[in-house]
mmCIF file of the N, C-alpha and C atoms, coordinates in Angstrom:
data_MODEL
# 
_entry.id   MODEL 
# 
loop_
_atom_site.group_PDB 
_atom_site.id 
_atom_site.type_symbol 
_atom_site.label_atom_id 
_atom_site.label_alt_id 
_atom_site.label_comp_id 
_atom_site.label_asym_id 
_atom_site.label_entity_id 
_atom_site.label_seq_id 
_atom_site.pdbx_PDB_ins_code 
_atom_site.Cartn_x 
_atom_site.Cartn_y 
_atom_site.Cartn_z 
_atom_site.occupancy 
_atom_site.B_iso_or_equiv 
_atom_site.pdbx_formal_charge 
_atom_site.auth_seq_id 
_atom_site.auth_comp_id 
_atom_site.auth_asym_id 
_atom_site.auth_atom_id 
_atom_site.pdbx_PDB_model_num 
ATOM 1   N N  . MET A 1 1  ? 0.843  -1.189 0.000  1.00 0.00 ? 1  MET A N  1 
ATOM 2   C CA . MET A 1 1  ? 0.000  0.000  0.000  1.00 0.00 ? 1  MET A CA 1 
ATOM 3   C C  . MET A 1 1  ? 0.884  1.247  0.000  1.00 0.00 ? 1  MET A C  1 
ATOM 4   N N  . ASP A 1 2  ? 0.530  2.201  -0.815 1.00 0.00 ? 2  ASP A N  1 
ATOM 5   C CA . ASP A 1 2  ? 1.308  3.426  -0.942 1.00 0.00 ? 2  ASP A CA 1 
ATOM 6   C C  . ASP A 1 2  ? 0.930  4.387  0.182  1.00 0.00 ? 2  ASP A C  1 
ATOM 7   N N  . ASN A 1 3  ? 1.928  4.813  0.985  1.00 0.00 ? 3  ASN A N  1 
ATOM 8   C CA . ASN A 1 3  ? 1.667  5.726  2.097  1.00 0.00 ? 3  ASN A CA 1 
ATOM 9   C C  . ASN A 1 3  ? 1.554  7.166  1.652  1.00 0.00 ? 3  ASN A C  1 
ATOM 10  N N  . ASN A 1 4  ? 1.986  7.480  0.434  1.00 0.00 ? 4  ASN A N  1 
ATOM 11  C CA . ASN A 1 4  ? 1.910  8.839  -0.072 1.00 0.00 ? 4  ASN A CA 1 
ATOM 12  C C  . ASN A 1 4  ? 0.490  9.088  -0.583 1.00 0.00 ? 4  ASN A C  1 
ATOM 13  N N  . LEU A 1 5  ? -0.310 9.774  0.238  1.00 0.00 ? 5  LEU A N  1 
ATOM 14  C CA . LEU A 1 5  ? -1.724 9.949  -0.065 1.00 0.00 ? 5  LEU A CA 1 
ATOM 15  C C  . LEU A 1 5  ? -1.976 10.899 -1.225 1.00 0.00 ? 5  LEU A C  1 
ATOM 16  N N  . ASN A 1 6  ? -1.215 11.966 -1.308 1.00 0.00 ? 6  ASN A N  1 
ATOM 17  C CA . ASN A 1 6  ? -1.458 12.988 -2.319 1.00 0.00 ? 6  ASN A CA 1 
ATOM 18  C C  . ASN A 1 6  ? -0.160 13.199 -3.100 1.00 0.00 ? 6  ASN A C  1 
ATOM 19  N N  . THR A 1 7  ? -0.041 12.553 -4.248 1.00 0.00 ? 7  THR A N  1 
ATOM 20  C CA . THR A 1 7  ? 1.216  12.601 -4.988 1.00 0.00 ? 7  THR A CA 1 
ATOM 21  C C  . THR A 1 7  ? 1.363  13.842 -5.853 1.00 0.00 ? 7  THR A C  1 
ATOM 22  N N  . ASN A 1 8  ? 0.304  14.601 -6.059 1.00 0.00 ? 8  ASN A N  1 
ATOM 23  C CA . ASN A 1 8  ? 0.399  15.776 -6.927 1.00 0.00 ? 8  ASN A CA 1 
ATOM 24  C C  . ASN A 1 8  ? 0.662  17.069 -6.151 1.00 0.00 ? 8  ASN A C  1 
ATOM 25  N N  . VAL A 1 9  ? 0.977  16.986 -4.874 1.00 0.00 ? 9  VAL A N  1 
ATOM 26  C CA . VAL A 1 9  ? 1.257  18.167 -4.067 1.00 0.00 ? 9  VAL A CA 1 
ATOM 27  C C  . VAL A 1 9  ? 2.678  18.638 -4.356 1.00 0.00 ? 9  VAL A C  1 
ATOM 28  N N  . ASP A 1 10 ? 2.839  19.935 -4.584 1.00 0.00 ? 10 ASP A N  1 
ATOM 29  C CA . ASP A 1 10 ? 4.151  20.521 -4.837 1.00 0.00 ? 10 ASP A CA 1 
ATOM 30  C C  . ASP A 1 10 ? 4.847  20.724 -3.493 1.00 0.00 ? 10 ASP A C  1 
ATOM 31  N N  . ASP A 1 11 ? 5.826  19.903 -3.190 1.00 0.00 ? 11 ASP A N  1 
ATOM 32  C CA . ASP A 1 11 ? 6.512  19.942 -1.899 1.00 0.00 ? 11 ASP A CA 1 
ATOM 33  C C  . ASP A 1 11 ? 7.991  20.195 -2.133 1.00 0.00 ? 11 ASP A C  1 
ATOM 34  N N  . LYS A 1 12 ? 8.365  21.462 -2.154 1.00 0.00 ? 12 LYS A N  1 
ATOM 35  C CA . LYS A 1 12 ? 9.749  21.834 -2.396 1.00 0.00 ? 12 LYS A CA 1 
ATOM 36  C C  . LYS A 1 12 ? 10.495 22.176 -1.111 1.00 0.00 ? 12 LYS A C  1 
ATOM 37  N N  . GLY A 1 13 ? 9.796  22.205 0.019  1.00 0.00 ? 13 GLY A N  1 
ATOM 38  C CA . GLY A 1 13 ? 10.434 22.681 1.236  1.00 0.00 ? 13 GLY A CA 1 
ATOM 39  C C  . GLY A 1 13 ? 10.479 24.187 1.162  1.00 0.00 ? 13 GLY A C  1 
ATOM 40  N N  . GLY A 1 14 ? 11.598 24.758 1.410  1.00 0.00 ? 14 GLY A N  1 
ATOM 41  C CA . GLY A 1 14 ? 11.753 26.187 1.185  1.00 0.00 ? 14 GLY A CA 1 
ATOM 42  C C  . GLY A 1 14 ? 12.263 26.938 2.392  1.00 0.00 ? 14 GLY A C  1 
ATOM 43  N N  . PHE A 1 15 ? 13.083 27.908 2.088  1.00 0.00 ? 15 PHE A N  1 
ATOM 44  C CA . PHE A 1 15 ? 13.698 28.748 3.105  1.00 0.00 ? 15 PHE A CA 1 
ATOM 45  C C  . PHE A 1 15 ? 12.666 29.596 3.845  1.00 0.00 ? 15 PHE A C  1 
ATOM 46  N N  . LEU A 1 16 ? 11.669 30.081 3.133  1.00 0.00 ? 16 LEU A N  1 
ATOM 47  C CA . LEU A 1 16 ? 10.704 30.987 3.755  1.00 0.00 ? 16 LEU A CA 1 
ATOM 48  C C  . LEU A 1 16 ? 9.860  30.296 4.823  1.00 0.00 ? 16 LEU A C  1 
ATOM 49  N N  . TRP A 1 17 ? 9.553  29.011 4.631  1.00 0.00 ? 17 TRP A N  1 
ATOM 50  C CA . TRP A 1 17 ? 8.821  28.281 5.678  1.00 0.00 ? 17 TRP A CA 1 
ATOM 51  C C  . TRP A 1 17 ? 9.697  28.106 6.912  1.00 0.00 ? 17 TRP A C  1 
ATOM 52  N N  . GLY A 1 18 ? 10.977 27.885 6.702  1.00 0.00 ? 18 GLY A N  1 
ATOM 53  C CA . GLY A 1 18 ? 11.910 27.806 7.820  1.00 0.00 ? 18 GLY A CA 1 
ATOM 54  C C  . GLY A 1 18 ? 12.054 29.136 8.534  1.00 0.00 ? 18 GLY A C  1 
ATOM 55  N N  . LEU A 1 19 ? 12.077 30.202 7.762  1.00 0.00 ? 19 LEU A N  1 
ATOM 56  C CA . LEU A 1 19 ? 12.157 31.535 8.348  1.00 0.00 ? 19 LEU A CA 1 
ATOM 57  C C  . LEU A 1 19 ? 10.901 31.850 9.154  1.00 0.00 ? 19 LEU A C  1 
ATOM 58  N N  . LEU A 1 20 ? 9.745  31.478 8.627  1.00 0.00 ? 20 LEU A N  1 
ATOM 59  C CA . LEU A 1 20 ? 8.499  31.675 9.374  1.00 0.00 ? 20 LEU A CA 1 
ATOM 60  C C  . LEU A 1 20 ? 8.534  30.875 10.669 1.00 0.00 ? 20 LEU A C  1 
ATOM 61  N N  . GLY A 1 21 ? 9.005  29.636 10.600 1.00 0.00 ? 21 GLY A N  1 
ATOM 62  C CA . GLY A 1 21 ? 9.119  28.822 11.798 1.00 0.00 ? 21 GLY A CA 1 
ATOM 63  C C  . GLY A 1 21 ? 10.090 29.398 12.808 1.00 0.00 ? 21 GLY A C  1 
ATOM 64  N N  . CYS A 1 22 ? 11.124 30.050 12.317 1.00 0.00 ? 22 CYS A N  1 
ATOM 65  C CA . CYS A 1 22 ? 12.103 30.664 13.213 1.00 0.00 ? 22 CYS A CA 1 
ATOM 66  C C  . CYS A 1 22 ? 11.556 31.941 13.849 1.00 0.00 ? 22 CYS A C  1 
ATOM 67  N N  . CYS A 1 23 ? 10.832 32.725 13.085 1.00 0.00 ? 23 CYS A N  1 
ATOM 68  C CA . CYS A 1 23 ? 10.288 33.976 13.612 1.00 0.00 ? 23 CYS A CA 1 
ATOM 69  C C  . CYS A 1 23 ? 9.137  33.737 14.587 1.00 0.00 ? 23 CYS A C  1 
ATOM 70  N N  . ILE A 1 24 ? 8.317  32.740 14.283 1.00 0.00 ? 24 ILE A N  1 
ATOM 71  C CA . ILE A 1 24 ? 7.172  32.416 15.134 1.00 0.00 ? 24 ILE A CA 1 
ATOM 72  C C  . ILE A 1 24 ? 7.222  30.906 15.385 1.00 0.00 ? 24 ILE A C  1 
ATOM 73  N N  . PRO A 1 25 ? 7.941  30.477 16.435 1.00 0.00 ? 25 PRO A N  1 
ATOM 74  C CA . PRO A 1 25 ? 8.181  29.049 16.634 1.00 0.00 ? 25 PRO A CA 1 
ATOM 75  C C  . PRO A 1 25 ? 6.909  28.208 16.807 1.00 0.00 ? 25 PRO A C  1 
ATOM 76  N N  . ILE A 1 26 ? 5.894  28.737 17.431 1.00 0.00 ? 26 ILE A N  1 
ATOM 77  C CA . ILE A 1 26 ? 4.679  27.952 17.631 1.00 0.00 ? 26 ILE A CA 1 
ATOM 78  C C  . ILE A 1 26 ? 3.998  27.669 16.296 1.00 0.00 ? 26 ILE A C  1 
ATOM 79  N N  . VAL A 1 27 ? 4.071  28.617 15.367 1.00 0.00 ? 27 VAL A N  1 
ATOM 80  C CA . VAL A 1 27 ? 3.515  28.399 14.029 1.00 0.00 ? 27 VAL A CA 1 
ATOM 81  C C  . VAL A 1 27 ? 4.331  27.332 13.297 1.00 0.00 ? 27 VAL A C  1 
ATOM 82  N N  . GLY A 1 28 ? 5.654  27.367 13.434 1.00 0.00 ? 28 GLY A N  1 
ATOM 83  C CA . GLY A 1 28 ? 6.490  26.348 12.819 1.00 0.00 ? 28 GLY A CA 1 
ATOM 84  C C  . GLY A 1 28 ? 6.183  24.957 13.353 1.00 0.00 ? 28 GLY A C  1 
ATOM 85  N N  . LEU A 1 29 ? 5.941  24.860 14.658 1.00 0.00 ? 29 LEU A N  1 
ATOM 86  C CA . LEU A 1 29 ? 5.586  23.571 15.244 1.00 0.00 ? 29 LEU A CA 1 
ATOM 87  C C  . LEU A 1 29 ? 4.235  23.081 14.741 1.00 0.00 ? 29 LEU A C  1 
ATOM 88  N N  . ILE A 1 30 ? 3.270  23.975 14.681 1.00 0.00 ? 30 ILE A N  1 
ATOM 89  C CA . ILE A 1 30 ? 1.934  23.598 14.197 1.00 0.00 ? 30 ILE A CA 1 
ATOM 90  C C  . ILE A 1 30 ? 2.002  23.182 12.732 1.00 0.00 ? 30 ILE A C  1 
ATOM 91  N N  . LEU A 1 31 ? 2.726  23.942 11.916 1.00 0.00 ? 31 LEU A N  1 
ATOM 92  C CA . LEU A 1 31 ? 2.869  23.574 10.508 1.00 0.00 ? 31 LEU A CA 1 
ATOM 93  C C  . LEU A 1 31 ? 3.558  22.221 10.353 1.00 0.00 ? 31 LEU A C  1 
ATOM 94  N N  . PHE A 1 32 ? 4.565  21.972 11.180 1.00 0.00 ? 32 PHE A N  1 
ATOM 95  C CA . PHE A 1 32 ? 5.233  20.680 11.129 1.00 0.00 ? 32 PHE A CA 1 
ATOM 96  C C  . PHE A 1 32 ? 4.260  19.547 11.434 1.00 0.00 ? 32 PHE A C  1 
ATOM 97  N N  . LEU A 1 33 ? 3.470  19.711 12.482 1.00 0.00 ? 33 LEU A N  1 
ATOM 98  C CA . LEU A 1 33 ? 2.538  18.654 12.864 1.00 0.00 ? 33 LEU A CA 1 
ATOM 99  C C  . LEU A 1 33 ? 1.434  18.448 11.833 1.00 0.00 ? 33 LEU A C  1 
ATOM 100 N N  . VAL A 1 34 ? 0.987  19.523 11.197 1.00 0.00 ? 34 VAL A N  1 
ATOM 101 C CA . VAL A 1 34 ? -0.086 19.413 10.211 1.00 0.00 ? 34 VAL A CA 1 
ATOM 102 C C  . VAL A 1 34 ? 0.428  18.821 8.903  1.00 0.00 ? 34 VAL A C  1 
ATOM 103 N N  . TRP A 1 35 ? 1.636  19.203 8.478  1.00 0.00 ? 35 TRP A N  1 
ATOM 104 C CA . TRP A 1 35 ? 2.149  18.825 7.161  1.00 0.00 ? 35 TRP A CA 1 
ATOM 105 C C  . TRP A 1 35 ? 3.086  17.630 7.159  1.00 0.00 ? 35 TRP A C  1 
ATOM 106 N N  . LYS A 1 36 ? 3.364  17.012 8.306  1.00 0.00 ? 36 LYS A N  1 
ATOM 107 C CA . LYS A 1 36 ? 4.397  15.981 8.347  1.00 0.00 ? 36 LYS A CA 1 
ATOM 108 C C  . LYS A 1 36 ? 4.103  14.792 7.441  1.00 0.00 ? 36 LYS A C  1 
ATOM 109 N N  . ASP A 1 37 ? 2.847  14.485 7.168  1.00 0.00 ? 37 ASP A N  1 
ATOM 110 C CA . ASP A 1 37 ? 2.519  13.368 6.281  1.00 0.00 ? 37 ASP A CA 1 
ATOM 111 C C  . ASP A 1 37 ? 2.279  13.808 4.839  1.00 0.00 ? 37 ASP A C  1 
ATOM 112 N N  . SER A 1 38 ? 1.634  14.963 4.657  1.00 0.00 ? 38 SER A N  1 
ATOM 113 C CA . SER A 1 38 ? 1.275  15.382 3.302  1.00 0.00 ? 38 SER A CA 1 
ATOM 114 C C  . SER A 1 38 ? 2.394  16.149 2.592  1.00 0.00 ? 38 SER A C  1 
ATOM 115 N N  . LYS A 1 39 ? 3.162  16.951 3.318  1.00 0.00 ? 39 LYS A N  1 
ATOM 116 C CA . LYS A 1 39 ? 4.266  17.730 2.743  1.00 0.00 ? 39 LYS A CA 1 
ATOM 117 C C  . LYS A 1 39 ? 5.497  17.572 3.636  1.00 0.00 ? 39 LYS A C  1 
ATOM 118 N N  . PRO A 1 40 ? 6.193  16.458 3.568  1.00 0.00 ? 40 PRO A N  1 
ATOM 119 C CA . PRO A 1 40 ? 7.287  16.220 4.515  1.00 0.00 ? 40 PRO A CA 1 
ATOM 120 C C  . PRO A 1 40 ? 8.458  17.190 4.398  1.00 0.00 ? 40 PRO A C  1 
ATOM 121 N N  . ARG A 1 41 ? 8.803  17.637 3.202  1.00 0.00 ? 41 ARG A N  1 
ATOM 122 C CA . ARG A 1 41 ? 9.928  18.579 3.063  1.00 0.00 ? 41 ARG A CA 1 
ATOM 123 C C  . ARG A 1 41 ? 9.594  19.942 3.635  1.00 0.00 ? 41 ARG A C  1 
ATOM 124 N N  . THR A 1 42 ? 8.410  20.426 3.346  1.00 0.00 ? 42 THR A N  1 
ATOM 125 C CA . THR A 1 42 ? 7.988  21.721 3.877  1.00 0.00 ? 42 THR A CA 1 
ATOM 126 C C  . THR A 1 42 ? 7.822  21.644 5.388  1.00 0.00 ? 42 THR A C  1 
ATOM 127 N N  . ALA A 1 43 ? 7.282  20.547 5.876  1.00 0.00 ? 43 ALA A N  1 
ATOM 128 C CA . ALA A 1 43 ? 7.129  20.360 7.324  1.00 0.00 ? 43 ALA A CA 1 
ATOM 129 C C  . ALA A 1 43 ? 8.486  20.348 8.010  1.00 0.00 ? 43 ALA A C  1 
ATOM 130 N N  . LYS A 1 44 ? 9.451  19.696 7.394  1.00 0.00 ? 44 LYS A N  1 
ATOM 131 C CA . LYS A 1 44 ? 10.793 19.642 7.964  1.00 0.00 ? 44 LYS A CA 1 
ATOM 132 C C  . LYS A 1 44 ? 11.418 21.033 8.026  1.00 0.00 ? 44 LYS A C  1 
ATOM 133 N N  . ALA A 1 45 ? 11.236 21.830 6.986  1.00 0.00 ? 45 ALA A N  1 
ATOM 134 C CA . ALA A 1 45 ? 11.787 23.189 6.972  1.00 0.00 ? 45 ALA A CA 1 
ATOM 135 C C  . ALA A 1 45 ? 11.170 24.039 8.082  1.00 0.00 ? 45 ALA A C  1 
ATOM 136 N N  . ALA A 1 46 ? 9.853  23.978 8.235  1.00 0.00 ? 46 ALA A N  1 
ATOM 137 C CA . ALA A 1 46 ? 9.185  24.758 9.282  1.00 0.00 ? 46 ALA A CA 1 
ATOM 138 C C  . ALA A 1 46 ? 9.580  24.261 10.663 1.00 0.00 ? 46 ALA A C  1 
ATOM 139 N N  . GLY A 1 47 ? 9.691  22.951 10.823 1.00 0.00 ? 47 GLY A N  1 
ATOM 140 C CA . GLY A 1 47 ? 10.077 22.383 12.115 1.00 0.00 ? 47 GLY A CA 1 
ATOM 141 C C  . GLY A 1 47 ? 11.501 22.719 12.498 1.00 0.00 ? 47 GLY A C  1 
ATOM 142 N N  . ILE A 1 48 ? 12.415 22.667 11.544 1.00 0.00 ? 48 ILE A N  1 
ATOM 143 C CA . ILE A 1 48 ? 13.806 23.016 11.835 1.00 0.00 ? 48 ILE A CA 1 
ATOM 144 C C  . ILE A 1 48 ? 13.924 24.498 12.177 1.00 0.00 ? 48 ILE A C  1 
ATOM 145 N N  . GLY A 1 49 ? 13.171 25.335 11.481 1.00 0.00 ? 49 GLY A N  1 
ATOM 146 C CA . GLY A 1 49 ? 13.182 26.762 11.807 1.00 0.00 ? 49 GLY A CA 1 
ATOM 147 C C  . GLY A 1 49 ? 12.719 27.018 13.232 1.00 0.00 ? 49 GLY A C  1 
ATOM 148 N N  . ALA A 1 50 ? 11.663 26.349 13.655 1.00 0.00 ? 50 ALA A N  1 
ATOM 149 C CA . ALA A 1 50 ? 11.161 26.500 15.019 1.00 0.00 ? 50 ALA A CA 1 
ATOM 150 C C  . ALA A 1 50 ? 12.178 25.974 16.026 1.00 0.00 ? 50 ALA A C  1 
ATOM 151 N N  . LEU A 1 51 ? 12.787 24.844 15.717 1.00 0.00 ? 51 LEU A N  1 
ATOM 152 C CA . LEU A 1 51 ? 13.764 24.250 16.620 1.00 0.00 ? 51 LEU A CA 1 
ATOM 153 C C  . LEU A 1 51 ? 14.999 25.131 16.776 1.00 0.00 ? 51 LEU A C  1 
ATOM 154 N N  . VAL A 1 52 ? 15.465 25.697 15.685 1.00 0.00 ? 52 VAL A N  1 
ATOM 155 C CA . VAL A 1 52 ? 16.631 26.595 15.740 1.00 0.00 ? 52 VAL A CA 1 
ATOM 156 C C  . VAL A 1 52 ? 16.331 27.800 16.615 1.00 0.00 ? 52 VAL A C  1 
ATOM 157 N N  . CYS A 1 53 ? 15.167 28.359 16.465 1.00 0.00 ? 53 CYS A N  1 
ATOM 158 C CA . CYS A 1 53 ? 14.797 29.531 17.265 1.00 0.00 ? 53 CYS A CA 1 
ATOM 159 C C  . CYS A 1 53 ? 14.758 29.196 18.757 1.00 0.00 ? 53 CYS A C  1 
ATOM 160 N N  . VAL A 1 54 ? 14.167 28.079 19.102 1.00 0.00 ? 54 VAL A N  1 
ATOM 161 C CA . VAL A 1 54 ? 14.073 27.681 20.508 1.00 0.00 ? 54 VAL A CA 1 
ATOM 162 C C  . VAL A 1 54 ? 15.465 27.427 21.088 1.00 0.00 ? 54 VAL A C  1 
ATOM 163 N N  . VAL A 1 55 ? 16.332 26.766 20.330 1.00 0.00 ? 55 VAL A N  1 
ATOM 164 C CA . VAL A 1 55 ? 17.688 26.499 20.803 1.00 0.00 ? 55 VAL A CA 1 
ATOM 165 C C  . VAL A 1 55 ? 18.455 27.805 21.003 1.00 0.00 ? 55 VAL A C  1 
ATOM 166 N N  . VAL A 1 56 ? 18.309 28.750 20.084 1.00 0.00 ? 56 VAL A N  1 
ATOM 167 C CA . VAL A 1 56 ? 18.984 30.050 20.224 1.00 0.00 ? 56 VAL A CA 1 
ATOM 168 C C  . VAL A 1 56 ? 18.487 30.780 21.469 1.00 0.00 ? 56 VAL A C  1 
ATOM 169 N N  . TYR A 1 57 ? 17.172 30.763 21.716 1.00 0.00 ? 57 TYR A N  1 
ATOM 170 C CA . TYR A 1 57 ? 16.633 31.390 22.926 1.00 0.00 ? 57 TYR A CA 1 
ATOM 171 C C  . TYR A 1 57 ? 17.196 30.747 24.185 1.00 0.00 ? 57 TYR A C  1 
ATOM 172 N N  . VAL A 1 58 ? 17.243 29.432 24.231 1.00 0.00 ? 58 VAL A N  1 
ATOM 173 C CA . VAL A 1 58 ? 17.736 28.741 25.421 1.00 0.00 ? 58 VAL A CA 1 
ATOM 174 C C  . VAL A 1 58 ? 19.207 29.066 25.659 1.00 0.00 ? 58 VAL A C  1 
ATOM 175 N N  . VAL A 1 59 ? 20.016 29.025 24.612 1.00 0.00 ? 59 VAL A N  1 
ATOM 176 C CA . VAL A 1 59 ? 21.438 29.354 24.753 1.00 0.00 ? 59 VAL A CA 1 
ATOM 177 C C  . VAL A 1 59 ? 21.610 30.804 25.202 1.00 0.00 ? 59 VAL A C  1 
ATOM 178 N N  . PHE A 1 60 ? 20.821 31.710 24.652 1.00 0.00 ? 60 PHE A N  1 
ATOM 179 C CA . PHE A 1 60 ? 20.896 33.123 25.048 1.00 0.00 ? 60 PHE A CA 1 
ATOM 180 C C  . PHE A 1 60 ? 20.574 33.294 26.531 1.00 0.00 ? 60 PHE A C  1 
ATOM 181 N N  . TYR A 1 61 ? 19.513 32.634 27.003 1.00 0.00 ? 61 TYR A N  1 
ATOM 182 C CA . TYR A 1 61 ? 19.142 32.764 28.412 1.00 0.00 ? 61 TYR A CA 1 
ATOM 183 C C  . TYR A 1 61 ? 20.173 32.132 29.331 1.00 0.00 ? 61 TYR A C  1 
ATOM 184 N N  . ILE A 1 62 ? 20.797 31.042 28.917 1.00 0.00 ? 62 ILE A N  1 
ATOM 185 C CA . ILE A 1 62 ? 21.852 30.433 29.732 1.00 0.00 ? 62 ILE A CA 1 
ATOM 186 C C  . ILE A 1 62 ? 23.049 31.371 29.827 1.00 0.00 ? 62 ILE A C  1 
ATOM 187 N N  . ILE A 1 63 ? 23.431 31.970 28.705 1.00 0.00 ? 63 ILE A N  1 
ATOM 188 C CA . ILE A 1 63 ? 24.561 32.915 28.723 1.00 0.00 ? 63 ILE A CA 1 
ATOM 189 C C  . ILE A 1 63 ? 24.238 34.125 29.597 1.00 0.00 ? 63 ILE A C  1 
ATOM 190 N N  . MET A 1 64 ? 23.029 34.639 29.499 1.00 0.00 ? 64 MET A N  1 
ATOM 191 C CA . MET A 1 64 ? 22.648 35.789 30.330 1.00 0.00 ? 64 MET A CA 1 
ATOM 192 C C  . MET A 1 64 ? 22.605 35.428 31.813 1.00 0.00 ? 64 MET A C  1 
ATOM 193 N N  . ALA A 1 65 ? 22.157 34.233 32.136 1.00 0.00 ? 65 ALA A N  1 
ATOM 194 C CA . ALA A 1 65 ? 22.133 33.797 33.536 1.00 0.00 ? 65 ALA A CA 1 
ATOM 195 C C  . ALA A 1 65 ? 23.551 33.668 34.079 1.00 0.00 ? 65 ALA A C  1 
ATOM 196 N N  . ILE A 1 66 ? 24.448 33.098 33.303 1.00 0.00 ? 66 ILE A N  1 
ATOM 197 C CA . ILE A 1 66 ? 25.847 32.972 33.731 1.00 0.00 ? 66 ILE A CA 1 
ATOM 198 C C  . ILE A 1 66 ? 26.475 34.344 33.902 1.00 0.00 ? 66 ILE A C  1 
ATOM 199 N N  . ALA A 1 67 ? 26.210 35.252 32.969 1.00 0.00 ? 67 ALA A N  1 
ATOM 200 C CA . ALA A 1 67 ? 26.751 36.612 33.075 1.00 0.00 ? 67 ALA A CA 1 
ATOM 201 C C  . ALA A 1 67 ? 26.184 37.322 34.302 1.00 0.00 ? 67 ALA A C  1 
ATOM 202 N N  . GLY A 1 68 ? 24.898 37.146 34.571 1.00 0.00 ? 68 GLY A N  1 
ATOM 203 C CA . GLY A 1 68 ? 24.295 37.787 35.740 1.00 0.00 ? 68 GLY A CA 1 
ATOM 204 C C  . GLY A 1 68 ? 24.862 37.267 37.040 1.00 0.00 ? 68 GLY A C  1 
ATOM 205 N N  . VAL A 1 69 ? 25.039 35.963 37.141 1.00 0.00 ? 69 VAL A N  1 
ATOM 206 C CA . VAL A 1 69 ? 25.593 35.376 38.360 1.00 0.00 ? 69 VAL A CA 1 
ATOM 207 C C  . VAL A 1 69 ? 27.048 35.809 38.537 1.00 0.00 ? 69 VAL A C  1 
ATOM 208 N N  . SER A 1 70 ? 27.805 35.836 37.456 1.00 0.00 ? 70 SER A N  1 
ATOM 209 C CA . SER A 1 70 ? 29.201 36.223 37.578 1.00 0.00 ? 70 SER A CA 1 
ATOM 210 C C  . SER A 1 70 ? 29.353 37.702 37.945 1.00 0.00 ? 70 SER A C  1 
ATOM 211 N N  . LEU A 1 71 ? 28.493 38.547 37.387 1.00 0.00 ? 71 LEU A N  1 
ATOM 212 C CA . LEU A 1 71 ? 28.549 39.966 37.763 1.00 0.00 ? 71 LEU A CA 1 
ATOM 213 C C  . LEU A 1 71 ? 28.089 40.188 39.180 1.00 0.00 ? 71 LEU A C  1 
ATOM 214 N N  . ALA A 1 72 ? 27.101 39.443 39.638 1.00 0.00 ? 72 ALA A N  1 
ATOM 215 C CA . ALA A 1 72 ? 26.662 39.556 41.029 1.00 0.00 ? 72 ALA A CA 1 
ATOM 216 C C  . ALA A 1 72 ? 27.760 39.101 41.991 1.00 0.00 ? 72 ALA A C  1 
ATOM 217 N N  . ALA A 1 73 ? 28.470 38.059 41.609 1.00 0.00 ? 73 ALA A N  1 
ATOM 218 C CA . ALA A 1 73 ? 29.565 37.578 42.462 1.00 0.00 ? 73 ALA A CA 1 
ATOM 219 C C  . ALA A 1 73 ? 30.738 38.554 42.443 1.00 0.00 ? 73 ALA A C  1 
ATOM 220 N N  . LEU A 1 74 ? 30.936 39.220 41.327 1.00 0.00 ? 74 LEU A N  1 
ATOM 221 C CA . LEU A 1 74 ? 32.047 40.159 41.198 1.00 0.00 ? 74 LEU A CA 1 
ATOM 222 C C  . LEU A 1 74 ? 31.835 41.385 42.085 1.00 0.00 ? 74 LEU A C  1 
ATOM 223 N N  . TYR A 1 75 ? 30.598 41.875 42.178 1.00 0.00 ? 75 TYR A N  1 
ATOM 224 C CA . TYR A 1 75 ? 30.322 43.097 42.923 1.00 0.00 ? 75 TYR A CA 1 
ATOM 225 C C  . TYR A 1 75 ? 29.846 42.853 44.349 1.00 0.00 ? 75 TYR A C  1 
ATOM 226 N N  . SER A 1 76 ? 29.870 41.613 44.821 1.00 0.00 ? 76 SER A N  1 
ATOM 227 C CA . SER A 1 76 ? 29.424 41.397 46.202 1.00 0.00 ? 76 SER A CA 1 
ATOM 228 C C  . SER A 1 76 ? 30.592 41.127 47.120 1.00 0.00 ? 76 SER A C  1 
# 
């Protein structure tokens, strides 16, 4: 049985879907979940964009927390 339900869908992926996922991570996650079966390349682009954004936010907050603790220790 063929798992590809809709073979005539134009699924090129694309940078702009990844950019949308990066700018608005919740939209990228929703698009990934909705399109993962029907448009796997586009879903992957949106999902990776959302994931990159979340990872950048987490790394930024960790760096800021370390900087804050180190500055507090320096001036106390």
